[in-house]
C-alpha positions in Angstrom: 1.0 -15.7 20.5 4.6 -15.9 19.4 7.3 -13.3 19.6 10.3 -13.3 17.3 13.2 -11.0 17.0 15.7 -10.1 14.4 19.1 -8.4 14.3 19.8 -9.3 18.0 23.4 -9.1 19.2 22.9 -11.2 22.4 20.3 -12.5 24.7 21.1 -9.6 27.1 20.2 -7.2 24.3 16.9 -9.0 23.8 16.1 -8.7 27.5 16.8 -5.0 27.4 14.6 -4.5 24.4 11.7 -6.4 25.8 11.5 -5.0 29.3 13.8 -2.1 29.5 15.9 -1.3 32.5 13.0 -1.8 34.9 10.7 -4.8 35.1 7.4 -3.6 36.5 5.1 -5.7 38.6 1.8 -4.4 39.7 -1.5 -3.4 38.0 0.0 -2.3 34.7 2.7 -4.9 34.2 5.5 -5.3 31.6 4.9 -7.8 28.9 7.1 -10.9 28.9 6.7 -11.0 25.2 5.2 -8.4 22.8 1.5 -8.2 23.3 1.5 -11.2 25.7 0.0 -10.6 29.2 1.4 -12.5 32.1 -0.4 -15.5 33.4 -2.0 -13.7 36.3 -3.2 -11.0 33.9 -4.7 -13.6 31.6 -6.9 -14.8 34.4 -8.5 -11.4 34.6 -9.3 -11.6 30.9 -11.5 -14.7 31.5 -13.4 -12.6 34.1 -14.4 -10.0 31.5 -11.9 -7.4 32.8 -9.6 -5.2 30.7 -5.9 -6.1 31.2 -3.3 -3.4 30.8 0.2 -4.2 29.8 3.3 -2.2 28.8 6.0 -2.8 26.2 8.9 -0.3 26.5 12.6 0.1 26.3 15.2 2.8 25.6 17.6 0.9 23.5 18.6 2.1 20.0 18.6 -1.5 18.6 16.3 -2.4 15.8 14.0 -5.3 16.6 11.0 -7.0 14.9 8.3 -9.0 16.7 5.3 -11.0 15.6 2.1 -12.0 17.4 -1.5 -12.9 16.9 -4.4 -11.4 18.8 -6.2 -14.2 20.7 -9.6 -15.2 19.4 -11.3 -14.0 22.6 -10.1 -10.4 22.9 -9.2 -7.2 21.1 -5.9 -5.4 21.6 -5.8 -1.6 21.9 -2.5 0.0 21.3 -1.7 3.4 22.8 1.6 5.0 21.9 3.2 6.8 24.8 6.4 8.3 23.1 7.8 9.1 19.7 8.5 5.7 18.1 9.8 4.8 14.6 8.1 1.7 13.5 6.8 -0.4 10.6 3.5 -1.9 11.8 1.8 -4.6 9.7 -1.7 -6.1 10.2 -2.6 -9.4 8.4 0.4 -8.8 6.1 -0.6 -5.2 5.2 1.6 -2.2 6.3 -0.7 0.2 8.2 2.1 2.5 9.4 5.8 3.0 8.4 7.7 5.9 10.0 7.5 8.0 13.2 4.4 7.6 15.3 3.7 10.1 18.0 2.1 10.0 21.5 -1.6 9.5 21.5 -1.7 7.3 18.4 -4.3 4.6 18.9 -4.9 1.3 17.0 -7.3 -1.5 17.6 -6.5 -5.1 16.5 -9.5 -7.4 16.2 -9.5 -11.0 17.5 -7.5 -13.7 15.7 -5.5 -11.2 13.6 -1.7 -11.6 13.0 0.4 -8.5 13.5 4.1 -7.7 13.1 6.1 -4.6 14.2 9.6 -3.5 13.5 10.9 -1.1 16.2 13.6 1.2 14.9 14.8 2.4 18.3 13.3 3.3 21.7 9.6 2.6 22.3 6.9 2.9 24.9 3.5 1.4 24.2 0.5 0.6 26.4 -1.7 -2.4 25.4 -5.2 -2.9 26.6 -6.5 -6.5 26.2 -10.3 -6.1 25.9 -12.3 -9.4 26.2 -15.1 -10.1 23.7 -17.4 -10.8 26.7 -16.9 -7.2 27.9 -18.0 -5.8 24.5 -21.0 -8.1 24.7 -21.9 -6.8 28.1 -21.8 -3.3 26.7 -24.1 -4.3 23.9 -26.7 -5.6 26.4 -26.7 -2.3 28.3 -27.3 -0.2 25.1 -31.0 -1.0 24.4 -32.3 0.9 21.4 -28.8 1.5 20.0 -26.7 -0.3 17.4 -24.5 -3.0 18.7 -21.1 -1.5 19.6 -18.0 -2.6 17.9 -14.3 -2.0 18.3 -13.2 -1.7 14.7 -9.6 -1.6 13.4 -9.2 1.5 11.3 -7.3 1.4 8.1 -4.4 3.3 9.7 -3.6 4.2 13.4 -5.5 7.4 14.5 -4.9 10.1 17.0 -7.0 10.4 20.2 -5.8 12.9 22.8 -8.5 11.8 25.2 -7.4 8.2 25.1 -3.8 9.3 25.4 -4.6 11.3 28.6 -6.6 8.3 30.0 -3.8 5.9 29.2 -1.2 8.0 31.0 -3.6 8.3 34.0 -3.9 4.5 33.9 -0.1 4.2 34.4 -0.5 5.8 37.8 -2.8 3.0 39.1 0.0 1.5 41.2 0.4 4.8 43.0 -3.2 4.7 44.2 -3.4 3.5 47.8 -4.5 0.0 48.8 -7.2 -1.9 47.1 -8.4 1.3 45.4 -5.7 0.9 42.8 -7.4 -1.9 40.9 -10.7 -0.1 41.1 -9.0 3.0 39.7 -7.5 1.0 36.9 -10.7 -0.8 36.0 -12.6 2.5 35.9 -10.1 4.2 33.6 -9.9 1.1 31.3 -13.7 1.0 30.9 -13.6 4.7 30.2 -11.1 4.1 27.3 -13.2 1.2 25.9 -16.3 3.4 26.1 -14.5 6.2 24.3 -13.4 3.9 21.5 -16.8 2.3 21.2 -18.4 5.7 21.0 -16.0 6.9 18.4 -16.4 3.7 16.3 -20.1 3.9 16.3 -20.7 7.6 16.0 -21.2 8.8 12.4 -21.3 12.5 11.9 -23.0 13.9 8.8 -21.7 17.5 9.3 -18.0 17.0 9.4 -15.8 20.0 8.4 -13.5 19.4 5.5 -10.4 17.6 6.7 -7.0 19.3 6.5 -4.4 17.3 4.7 -1.8 15.7 6.9 1.8 16.8 6.8 3.8 14.6 4.3 5.7 11.9 6.0 9.1 13.2 5.0 8.1 16.7 6.2 6.9 15.3 9.5 10.1 13.4 10.1 12.2 16.5 9.2 10.1 18.7 11.6 10.4 16.1 14.4 14.2 15.8 13.8 14.5 19.6 13.9 12.6 19.8 17.2 14.7 17.0 18.8 17.9 18.9 17.9 16.6 22.1 19.3 15.0 21.0 22.6 17.6 23.0 24.6 17.1 26.2 22.6 14.3 28.7 22.0 12.2 27.4 19.1 9.5 29.3 17.2 6.7 28.1 15.0 8.3 30.0 12.1 11.6 28.1 12.7 10.0 24.7 12.5 7.8 25.6 9.5 10.8 27.0 7.7 12.7 23.7 8.3 10.1 21.9 6.1 9.5 24.7 3.6 6.0 25.7 4.6 4.3 28.8 5.9 3.5 28.9 9.6 -0.3 28.6 8.9 0.0 25.6 6.6 2.5 23.9 8.7 0.5 24.3 11.9 -2.7 22.9 10.4 -1.0 20.0 8.6 1.2 19.1 11.7 -1.9 18.9 13.9 -3.7 16.8 11.3 -0.8 14.4 11.3 -0.1 14.2 15.0 -3.2 15.4 16.8 -1.1 18.1 18.6 -0.4 21.8 18.0 3.3 22.3 17.2 3.9 24.2 20.5 2.1 21.5 22.5 4.2 18.8 20.9 7.4 20.8 21.6 6.4 21.2 25.3 5.6 17.5 25.6 8.9 16.5 24.1 10.7 18.8 26.5 9.0 17.3 29.5 9.7 13.7 28.2 13.4 14.6 27.8 13.4 16.1 31.2 11.9 12.9 32.7 14.7 10.9 31.1 17.2 13.2 32.7 15.6 13.2 36.1 15.8 9.4 36.4 19.0 8.9 34.4 21.3 11.6 35.7 22.1 13.4 39.0 21.5 16.8 37.4 19.8 19.4 39.6 16.2 20.5 38.7 17.6 23.9 37.5 20.1 22.2 35.2 17.5 19.9 33.8 15.2 22.9 33.1 18.0 24.7 31.2 18.9 21.6 29.3 15.4 21.2 27.9 14.9 24.9 26.9 13.2 26.5 29.9 14.6 29.7 31.2 13.2 29.5 34.7 12.7 26.7 37.1 9.2 28.1 37.9 8.1 27.8 34.3 9.6 24.3 34.1 7.8 23.2 37.2 4.5 24.6 36.1 4.6 22.8 32.7 6.0 19.6 34.1 3.2 19.3 36.6 0.6 19.9 33.9 2.0 17.0 31.8 3.2 14.6 34.5 0.7 15.3 37.3 3.4 16.0 39.8 6.2 18.7 40.3 9.5 17.5 39.0 11.1 17.0 42.5 8.1 14.9 43.7 8.1 12.9 40.4 11.8 12.1 40.7 11.5 11.1 44.3 8.5 8.9 43.6 10.8 6.9 41.3 13.4 6.4 44.0 16.0 8.9 42.8 17.6 11.2 45.3 20.1 13.9 44.3 22.3 16.3 46.3 21.1 19.8 45.5 23.5 22.2 43.8 23.2 25.8 42.9 22.8 27.1 39.3 22.1 30.7 38.4 19.2 31.3 35.9 18.6 34.4 33.9 16.2 36.9 35.5 12.6 37.0 34.3 9.9 34.5 33.5 10.9 32.8 30.3 8.5 31.2 27.8 10.1 28.1 26.4 9.5 27.2 22.9 7.6 30.2 21.8 
């Protein structure tokens, strides 16, 4: 596969865009080029094992990359953060605009793809060998042959999103169990996608129309600008000119998340950036992302990140001298 860039100011900028500030080596490794696993990872593909790679950076630069899926595997894309992209498959644009966490897309073997990244991105790629799909088919006697099919447009799957985030923790699992942990979660993701692709429901409820692209962008921009303040559903709905009921239903259809769930997720993602990028105290971080008490912040952070904020920060090698900050009394409810 080939990777090309455009609008690059320097080779240093390209390195920053490709790998970000940290170059991970381990079970889930950074890609040297977009959608290209490292040589050691490629060896695992020949052994009918799923290979997980990550493509992420925090730069605001605009970059475009091209690649082609190898003839012997599928590539599953799982978006991990808000990303503004134009994604093309075989010359056809399948998405142009903001894509949210939990967005999933499958690219079939020997298919060319291009993606324009308009700012920061974080994407998990699973390279699924054709041999593994064939093995699944042999185990499913009496059922139709499973297929990983590329849908017309990227879709939302919160279960795959949760599994993908769990997969990122593989390197934190002790000893040789880390690879077993990663293999098990990877197979779970493949099974989920195979089941979804081959399960036809005849009694589907009428689908709610998705929020118009311009309204989705305006709602996301509004939330981003208000992360440090109380935000109500009525506030966000009003920013796009809809009633609360219509906005909530259409937002969930477009993103797979309820508005309040999306707001909390973005607050935690912003908090994670502050925890590793600044020396702010936990209390100051909590206040800066709209929580009124550290207790509430800690509770929500642990629910999304799997660890309390202090432990999460320390696990990434960041140590900060504590300082005192006074919070308002009472148990606040951020974002309601």
